[in-house]
VEXNU-47054 format. One record per residue (C-alpha): residue number from 1; residue in three letters; x, y, z. Coordinates in nm, 2 decimals. Layout:
N
+------+-------+--------+--------+--------+
! pati ! timar !      X !      Y !      Z !
+------+-------+--------+--------+--------+
!  NUM !   ALA !      X !      Y !      Z !
...
+------+-------+--------+--------+--------+
***
This chain:
292
+------+-------+--------+--------+--------+
! pati ! timar !      X !      Y !      Z !
+------+-------+--------+--------+--------+
!    1 !   MET !   0.00 !   0.00 !   0.00 !
!    2 !   ASN !   0.30 !   0.23 !   0.03 !
!    3 !   ALA !   0.32 !   0.23 !  -0.35 !
!    4 !   VAL !  -0.05 !   0.27 !  -0.40 !
!    5 !   VAL !  -0.13 !   0.56 !  -0.16 !
!    6 !   GLY !  -0.06 !   0.88 !  -0.34 !
!    7 !   SER !  -0.04 !   0.73 !  -0.69 !
!    8 !   HIS !  -0.40 !   0.58 !  -0.70 !
!    9 !   ASP !  -0.74 !   0.71 !  -0.63 !
!   10 !   LEU !  -0.90 !   0.50 !  -0.35 !
!   11 !   LEU !  -1.26 !   0.37 !  -0.34 !
!   12 !   LEU !  -1.41 !   0.20 !  -0.04 !
!   13 !   VAL !  -1.76 !   0.06 !  -0.09 !
!   14 !   THR !  -1.94 !  -0.10 !   0.20 !
!   15 !   LEU !  -2.24 !  -0.31 !   0.09 !
!   16 !   ASP !  -2.42 !  -0.25 !   0.41 !
!   17 !   THR !  -2.57 !  -0.57 !   0.57 !
!   18 !   LEU !  -2.47 !  -0.80 !   0.28 !
!   19 !   ARG !  -2.44 !  -1.17 !   0.39 !
!   20 !   PHE !  -2.14 !  -1.38 !   0.27 !
!   21 !   ASP !  -2.35 !  -1.68 !   0.18 !
!   22 !   ILE !  -2.58 !  -1.49 !  -0.05 !
!   23 !   ALA !  -2.30 !  -1.29 !  -0.21 !
!   24 !   GLU !  -2.12 !  -1.62 !  -0.27 !
!   25 !   GLU !  -2.42 !  -1.79 !  -0.42 !
!   26 !   LEU !  -2.50 !  -1.51 !  -0.66 !
!   27 !   ALA !  -2.14 !  -1.49 !  -0.78 !
!   28 !   ALA !  -2.13 !  -1.86 !  -0.84 !
!   29 !   ALA !  -2.46 !  -1.85 !  -1.03 !
!   30 !   GLY !  -2.35 !  -1.56 !  -1.25 !
!   31 !   ARG !  -2.62 !  -1.33 !  -1.11 !
!   32 !   ILE !  -2.38 !  -1.04 !  -1.03 !
!   33 !   PRO !  -2.16 !  -1.03 !  -1.34 !
!   34 !   HIS !  -2.03 !  -0.67 !  -1.30 !
!   35 !   LEU !  -1.90 !  -0.74 !  -0.95 !
!   36 !   ALA !  -1.78 !  -1.09 !  -1.03 !
!   37 !   ALA !  -1.57 !  -0.95 !  -1.32 !
!   38 !   HIS !  -1.35 !  -0.77 !  -1.07 !
!   39 !   LEU !  -1.34 !  -1.03 !  -0.79 !
!   40 !   PRO !  -1.01 !  -1.21 !  -0.78 !
!   41 !   GLY !  -1.08 !  -1.55 !  -0.93 !
!   42 !   GLY !  -1.44 !  -1.45 !  -0.96 !
!   43 !   ARG !  -1.50 !  -1.52 !  -0.59 !
!   44 !   TRP !  -1.55 !  -1.33 !  -0.27 !
!   45 !   GLU !  -1.31 !  -1.38 !   0.01 !
!   46 !   ARG !  -1.47 !  -1.50 !   0.33 !
!   47 !   ARG !  -1.39 !  -1.26 !   0.62 !
!   48 !   HIS !  -1.51 !  -1.17 !   0.97 !
!   49 !   SER !  -1.65 !  -0.83 !   1.04 !
!   50 !   PRO !  -1.50 !  -0.61 !   1.32 !
!   51 !   GLY !  -1.85 !  -0.53 !   1.44 !
!   52 !   SER !  -2.21 !  -0.67 !   1.44 !
!   53 !   PHE !  -2.38 !  -0.35 !   1.32 !
!   54 !   THR !  -2.31 !  -0.05 !   1.11 !
!   55 !   TYR !  -2.18 !   0.20 !   1.36 !
!   56 !   ALA !  -1.94 !  -0.03 !   1.54 !
!   57 !   ALA !  -1.81 !  -0.19 !   1.21 !
!   58 !   HIS !  -1.75 !   0.14 !   1.04 !
!   59 !   GLN !  -1.57 !   0.30 !   1.34 !
!   60 !   ALA !  -1.32 !   0.01 !   1.30 !
!   61 !   ILE !  -1.31 !   0.00 !   0.92 !
!   62 !   LEU !  -1.25 !   0.38 !   0.90 !
!   63 !   ALA !  -0.96 !   0.34 !   1.14 !
!   64 !   GLY !  -0.80 !   0.08 !   0.91 !
!   65 !   PHE !  -0.95 !  -0.24 !   1.07 !
!   66 !   LEU !  -1.10 !  -0.39 !   0.76 !
!   67 !   PRO !  -1.28 !  -0.73 !   0.79 !
!   68 !   THR !  -1.03 !  -1.00 !   0.89 !
!   69 !   PRO !  -0.96 !  -1.31 !   0.68 !
!   70 !   ALA !  -1.16 !  -1.59 !   0.83 !
!   71 !   SER !  -0.87 !  -1.83 !   0.87 !
!   72 !   PRO !  -0.67 !  -1.92 !   1.18 !
!   73 !   ASP !  -0.33 !  -1.86 !   1.03 !
!   74 !   GLY !  -0.30 !  -1.50 !   1.16 !
!   75 !   PRO !  -0.21 !  -1.24 !   1.25 !
!   76 !   HIS !  -0.32 !  -1.11 !   0.91 !
!   77 !   PRO !  -0.13 !  -0.80 !   0.78 !
!   78 !   ARG !  -0.35 !  -0.50 !   0.72 !
!   79 !   LEU !  -0.36 !  -0.26 !   0.43 !
!   80 !   PHE !  -0.38 !   0.05 !   0.65 !
!   81 !   ALA !  -0.29 !   0.10 !   1.01 !
!   82 !   ALA !  -0.25 !   0.38 !   1.26 !
!   83 !   ARG !   0.09 !   0.38 !   1.42 !
!   84 !   PHE !   0.09 !   0.23 !   1.77 !
!   85 !   ALA !   0.34 !   0.01 !   1.96 !
!   86 !   GLY !   0.28 !  -0.36 !   1.96 !
!   87 !   SER !   0.06 !  -0.39 !   1.65 !
!   88 !   GLU !   0.09 !  -0.75 !   1.53 !
!   89 !   SER !  -0.10 !  -0.68 !   1.21 !
!   90 !   THR !   0.12 !  -0.40 !   1.08 !
!   91 !   ALA !   0.36 !  -0.53 !   0.82 !
!   92 !   PRO !   0.62 !  -0.37 !   0.60 !
!   93 !   ARG !   0.37 !  -0.33 !   0.31 !
!   94 !   THR !   0.11 !  -0.17 !   0.54 !
!   95 !   TRP !   0.05 !   0.20 !   0.49 !
!   96 !   VAL !   0.11 !   0.34 !   0.84 !
!   97 !   PHE !  -0.04 !   0.67 !   0.94 !
!   98 !   ASP !  -0.02 !   0.91 !   1.23 !
!   99 !   ALA !  -0.39 !   1.00 !   1.28 !
!  100 !   PRO !  -0.69 !   0.84 !   1.46 !
!  101 !   ASP !  -0.87 !   0.76 !   1.14 !
!  102 !   LEU !  -0.80 !   0.67 !   0.77 !
!  103 !   PRO !  -0.99 !   0.96 !   0.61 !
!  104 !   GLY !  -0.80 !   1.21 !   0.82 !
!  105 !   ALA !  -0.47 !   1.04 !   0.74 !
!  106 !   LEU !  -0.54 !   1.05 !   0.37 !
!  107 !   ALA !  -0.65 !   1.41 !   0.38 !
!  108 !   ALA !  -0.31 !   1.50 !   0.55 !
!  109 !   HIS !  -0.15 !   1.31 !   0.26 !
!  110 !   GLY !  -0.31 !   1.53 !   0.00 !
!  111 !   TYR !  -0.63 !   1.34 !  -0.08 !
!  112 !   ARG !  -0.97 !   1.49 !  -0.11 !
!  113 !   THR !  -1.19 !   1.27 !   0.11 !
!  114 !   VAL !  -1.56 !   1.23 !   0.03 !
!  115 !   CYS !  -1.83 !   1.03 !   0.20 !
!  116 !   ILE !  -2.16 !   0.93 !   0.02 !
!  117 !   GLY !  -2.38 !   0.80 !   0.29 !
!  118 !   GLY !  -2.66 !   0.55 !   0.29 !
!  119 !   VAL !  -2.81 !   0.41 !   0.61 !
!  120 !   GLY !  -2.91 !   0.62 !   0.91 !
!  121 !   PHE !  -2.57 !   0.64 !   1.07 !
!  122 !   PHE !  -2.46 !   0.86 !   0.77 !
!  123 !   ASN !  -2.77 !   1.08 !   0.73 !
!  124 !   LYS !  -2.64 !   1.38 !   0.93 !
!  125 !   GLN !  -2.98 !   1.44 !   1.08 !
!  126 !   GLY !  -2.86 !   1.43 !   1.44 !
!  127 !   PRO !  -2.54 !   1.41 !   1.64 !
!  128 !   LEU !  -2.51 !   1.03 !   1.61 !
!  129 !   GLY !  -2.57 !   1.03 !   1.23 !
!  130 !   SER !  -2.30 !   1.30 !   1.19 !
!  131 !   VAL !  -2.01 !   1.12 !   1.36 !
!  132 !   LEU !  -1.90 !   0.89 !   1.07 !
!  133 !   PRO !  -1.95 !   1.14 !   0.78 !
!  134 !   GLY !  -1.78 !   1.40 !   1.00 !
!  135 !   LEU !  -1.45 !   1.21 !   0.95 !
!  136 !   PHE !  -1.45 !   1.33 !   0.59 !
!  137 !   GLN !  -1.37 !   1.67 !   0.44 !
!  138 !   GLU !  -1.70 !   1.64 !   0.24 !
!  139 !   SER !  -2.01 !   1.43 !   0.29 !
!  140 !   HIS !  -2.33 !   1.38 !   0.10 !
!  141 !   TRP !  -2.66 !   1.23 !   0.20 !
!  142 !   ALA !  -3.02 !   1.28 !   0.08 !
!  143 !   PRO !  -3.35 !   1.09 !   0.15 !
!  144 !   GLU !  -3.33 !   0.93 !  -0.20 !
!  145 !   MET !  -3.00 !   0.76 !  -0.09 !
!  146 !   GLY !  -3.16 !   0.61 !   0.23 !
!  147 !   VAL !  -3.29 !   0.27 !   0.31 !
!  148 !   PRO !  -3.66 !   0.32 !   0.21 !
!  149 !   SER !  -3.57 !   0.43 !  -0.14 !
!  150 !   PRO !  -3.60 !   0.16 !  -0.42 !
!  151 !   THR !  -3.35 !   0.37 !  -0.63 !
!  152 !   SER !  -3.10 !   0.45 !  -0.35 !
!  153 !   PHE !  -2.79 !   0.32 !  -0.52 !
!  154 !   GLU !  -2.87 !   0.49 !  -0.85 !
!  155 !   ALA !  -2.88 !   0.82 !  -0.65 !
!  156 !   GLN !  -2.55 !   0.74 !  -0.48 !
!  157 !   VAL !  -2.38 !   0.66 !  -0.81 !
!  158 !   GLU !  -2.51 !   0.98 !  -0.97 !
!  159 !   ARG !  -2.36 !   1.18 !  -0.68 !
!  160 !   ALA !  -2.03 !   0.98 !  -0.71 !
!  161 !   GLU !  -2.01 !   1.06 !  -1.08 !
!  162 !   ARG !  -2.04 !   1.43 !  -1.01 !
!  163 !   VAL !  -1.78 !   1.41 !  -0.73 !
!  164 !   ALA !  -1.54 !   1.23 !  -0.97 !
!  165 !   ALA !  -1.61 !   1.47 !  -1.26 !
!  166 !   GLU !  -1.53 !   1.78 !  -1.05 !
!  167 !   GLN !  -1.22 !   1.63 !  -0.90 !
!  168 !   PRO !  -0.90 !   1.85 !  -0.96 !
!  169 !   ALA !  -0.68 !   1.66 !  -1.20 !
!  170 !   GLU !  -0.37 !   1.69 !  -0.98 !
!  171 !   GLN !  -0.53 !   1.57 !  -0.66 !
!  172 !   PRO !  -0.60 !   1.21 !  -0.57 !
!  173 !   LEU !  -0.95 !   1.12 !  -0.44 !
!  174 !   PHE !  -1.06 !   0.89 !  -0.16 !
!  175 !   LEU !  -1.43 !   0.81 !  -0.21 !
!  176 !   PHE !  -1.63 !   0.61 !   0.05 !
!  177 !   VAL !  -1.98 !   0.49 !  -0.04 !
!  178 !   ASN !  -2.21 !   0.32 !   0.22 !
!  179 !   VAL !  -2.46 !   0.13 !   0.00 !
!  180 !   SER !  -2.80 !   0.11 !   0.17 !
!  181 !   ALA !  -2.99 !  -0.11 !  -0.08 !
!  182 !   LEU !  -2.92 !  -0.44 !   0.10 !
!  183 !   HIS !  -3.04 !  -0.31 !   0.44 !
!  184 !   GLN !  -3.39 !  -0.37 !   0.55 !
!  185 !   PRO !  -3.64 !  -0.29 !   0.40 !
!  186 !   ASN !  -3.54 !  -0.46 !   0.08 !
!  187 !   TRP !  -3.86 !  -0.64 !  -0.01 !
!  188 !   PHE !  -3.93 !  -0.40 !  -0.29 !
!  189 !   HIS !  -3.63 !  -0.52 !  -0.49 !
!  190 !   LEU !  -3.79 !  -0.86 !  -0.54 !
!  191 !   PRO !  -4.03 !  -0.87 !  -0.83 !
!  192 !   GLY !  -4.38 !  -0.95 !  -0.71 !
!  193 !   ALA !  -4.31 !  -0.90 !  -0.34 !
!  194 !   THR !  -4.53 !  -0.68 !  -0.12 !
!  195 !   ARG !  -4.48 !  -0.50 !   0.21 !
!  196 !   GLU !  -4.68 !  -0.78 !   0.37 !
!  197 !   HIS !  -4.44 !  -1.04 !   0.22 !
!  198 !   GLY !  -4.15 !  -0.87 !   0.40 !
!  199 !   ASP !  -3.78 !  -0.90 !   0.37 !
!  200 !   SER !  -3.62 !  -1.24 !   0.30 !
!  201 !   ARG !  -3.31 !  -1.41 !   0.17 !
!  202 !   GLU !  -3.46 !  -1.38 !  -0.18 !
!  203 !   SER !  -3.52 !  -1.00 !  -0.16 !
!  204 !   HIS !  -3.17 !  -0.96 !  -0.01 !
!  205 !   ALA !  -3.03 !  -1.14 !  -0.31 !
!  206 !   ALA !  -3.25 !  -0.92 !  -0.55 !
!  207 !   ALA !  -3.11 !  -0.61 !  -0.38 !
!  208 !   LEU !  -2.76 !  -0.73 !  -0.45 !
!  209 !   GLU !  -2.85 !  -0.79 !  -0.82 !
!  210 !   TYR !  -2.99 !  -0.43 !  -0.83 !
!  211 !   VAL !  -2.66 !  -0.29 !  -0.70 !
!  212 !   ASP !  -2.46 !  -0.50 !  -0.94 !
!  213 !   ALA !  -2.66 !  -0.35 !  -1.23 !
!  214 !   HIS !  -2.53 !   0.00 !  -1.15 !
!  215 !   ILE !  -2.19 !  -0.05 !  -0.99 !
!  216 !   GLY !  -2.01 !  -0.05 !  -1.32 !
!  217 !   ARG !  -2.08 !   0.32 !  -1.35 !
!  218 !   LEU !  -1.92 !   0.38 !  -1.01 !
!  219 !   PHE !  -1.61 !   0.18 !  -1.12 !
!  220 !   ALA !  -1.59 !   0.37 !  -1.45 !
!  221 !   ALA !  -1.62 !   0.71 !  -1.28 !
!  222 !   MET !  -1.34 !   0.63 !  -1.03 !
!  223 !   SER !  -1.10 !   0.50 !  -1.29 !
!  224 !   ALA !  -1.14 !   0.78 !  -1.55 !
!  225 !   ARG !  -0.84 !   0.98 !  -1.43 !
!  226 !   ARG !  -0.59 !   0.74 !  -1.28 !
!  227 !   PRO !  -0.57 !   0.38 !  -1.15 !
!  228 !   CYS !  -0.81 !   0.33 !  -0.86 !
!  229 !   PHE !  -0.75 !   0.08 !  -0.58 !
!  230 !   ALA !  -1.10 !  -0.04 !  -0.48 !
!  231 !   ILE !  -1.21 !  -0.23 !  -0.17 !
!  232 !   VAL !  -1.57 !  -0.37 !  -0.18 !
!  233 !   CYS !  -1.70 !  -0.55 !   0.13 !
!  234 !   SER !  -1.98 !  -0.58 !   0.37 !
!  235 !   ASP !  -1.98 !  -0.43 !   0.72 !
!  236 !   HIS !  -2.19 !  -0.71 !   0.87 !
!  237 !   GLY !  -2.46 !  -0.96 !   0.77 !
!  238 !   THR !  -2.81 !  -1.01 !   0.89 !
!  239 !   ALA !  -3.03 !  -1.30 !   1.00 !
!  240 !   TYR !  -3.36 !  -1.41 !   0.83 !
!  241 !   GLY !  -3.48 !  -1.66 !   1.09 !
!  242 !   GLU !  -3.16 !  -1.87 !   1.13 !
!  243 !   ASP !  -3.18 !  -2.04 !   1.47 !
!  244 !   GLY !  -3.47 !  -1.81 !   1.55 !
!  245 !   TYR !  -3.28 !  -1.49 !   1.50 !
!  246 !   THR !  -3.38 !  -1.19 !   1.29 !
!  247 !   GLY !  -3.17 !  -0.89 !   1.21 !
!  248 !   HIS !  -2.82 !  -0.80 !   1.33 !
!  249 !   ARG !  -2.63 !  -0.66 !   1.63 !
!  250 !   ILE !  -2.62 !  -1.02 !   1.75 !
!  251 !   GLY !  -2.34 !  -1.27 !   1.76 !
!  252 !   HIS !  -2.45 !  -1.51 !   1.49 !
!  253 !   GLU !  -2.24 !  -1.66 !   1.21 !
!  254 !   VAL !  -2.45 !  -1.50 !   0.94 !
!  255 !   VAL !  -2.39 !  -1.16 !   1.10 !
!  256 !   TRP !  -2.01 !  -1.20 !   1.16 !
!  257 !   THR !  -1.92 !  -1.36 !   0.82 !
!  258 !   VAL !  -1.89 !  -1.11 !   0.54 !
!  259 !   PRO !  -1.78 !  -1.10 !   0.17 !
!  260 !   TYR !  -1.46 !  -0.90 !   0.09 !
!  261 !   ALA !  -1.26 !  -0.81 !  -0.22 !
!  262 !   HIS !  -0.99 !  -0.56 !  -0.32 !
!  263 !   PHE !  -0.86 !  -0.50 !  -0.67 !
!  264 !   THR !  -0.71 !  -0.24 !  -0.90 !
!  265 !   LEU !  -0.93 !  -0.06 !  -1.16 !
!  266 !   PRO !  -0.69 !   0.04 !  -1.44 !
!  267 !   ALA !  -0.71 !   0.40 !  -1.56 !
!  268 !   SER !  -0.94 !   0.43 !  -1.86 !
!  269 !   GLY !  -0.80 !   0.78 !  -1.94 !
!  270 !   PRO !  -0.47 !   0.96 !  -1.93 !
!  271 !   SER !  -0.33 !   0.96 !  -1.58 !
!  272 !   PRO !  -0.24 !   1.32 !  -1.47 !
!  273 !   ALA !   0.10 !   1.39 !  -1.33 !
!  274 !   VAL !   0.06 !   1.41 !  -0.96 !
!  275 !   PRO !   0.34 !   1.57 !  -0.75 !
!  276 !   PRO !   0.41 !   1.35 !  -0.44 !
!  277 !   ALA !   0.26 !   1.47 !  -0.12 !
!  278 !   PRO !   0.50 !   1.55 !   0.17 !
!  279 !   GLY !   0.65 !   1.22 !   0.29 !
!  280 !   ALA !   0.50 !   1.02 !   0.00 !
!  281 !   SER !   0.67 !   0.71 !  -0.12 !
!  282 !   THR !   0.87 !   0.72 !  -0.45 !
!  283 !   VAL !   0.83 !   0.35 !  -0.51 !
!  284 !   PRO !   0.67 !   0.28 !  -0.85 !
!  285 !   ALA !   0.30 !   0.20 !  -0.84 !
!  286 !   ALA !   0.21 !  -0.16 !  -0.78 !
!  287 !   THR !  -0.07 !  -0.39 !  -0.87 !
!  288 !   ALA !  -0.33 !  -0.51 !  -0.62 !
!  289 !   GLU !  -0.17 !  -0.85 !  -0.62 !
!  290 !   GLU !   0.17 !  -0.71 !  -0.53 !
!  291 !   THR !   0.03 !  -0.51 !  -0.24 !
!  292 !   ALA !  -0.22 !  -0.75 !  -0.10 !
+------+-------+--------+--------+--------+
***
């Protein structure tokens, strides 16, 4: 990541509430082709969330604690880490920063940091809903981006396209998008479903298909100027009756286990010459595979 930060735009997409099992099933069945085209090997990586609901998980994610590989051969090196003594997950390839959160660290490194919110913890309608977007230099939310909107992701992508289009050529961009479409209510994404039908695994899957239909525009906007290092993951899952549980903020396997992927989107246009930020690495840009 020391070669990526400063040379690449950065995109972090949290597919809020997306379950690993459903994401895996849809990728294997060819139902999310636009996402699957970028997944390493066409498959999601199975990881564990740092939190069981949106606020807790994002406090960790935006401090550099991305979902942890779900395998016992740790400690697993992190992509980003705040500098502190005794960290076992900070490795030579980790981008280490001296700030309490990743958006603040990237802003100090010369990035424009932008949040496009989705669920209520990003709506800025009260003190609690202002904490996470307040970590960014700029944040956007509107009712059409929220959980009750059947076209929430389209509204978010349209805003992201405007953010990317107005980005100064010489400045790198860190864009964070919290996708609300998977979160309940999601019944309206399933053809033929009604409010009385309620949410289900099927409507959850249909919501992911809806997101997949539009995410290519987001990837195109973020790679129009220079290469973009993208992270796409869930913050937590949710239960639909497993072992009698419904929802999240509970310690169940379907909540803790999340899909994850990171990859590089090659630049589709000429990459502008970017002067290195103070203290920036002069190592040539690397691929996602080299920095993973």
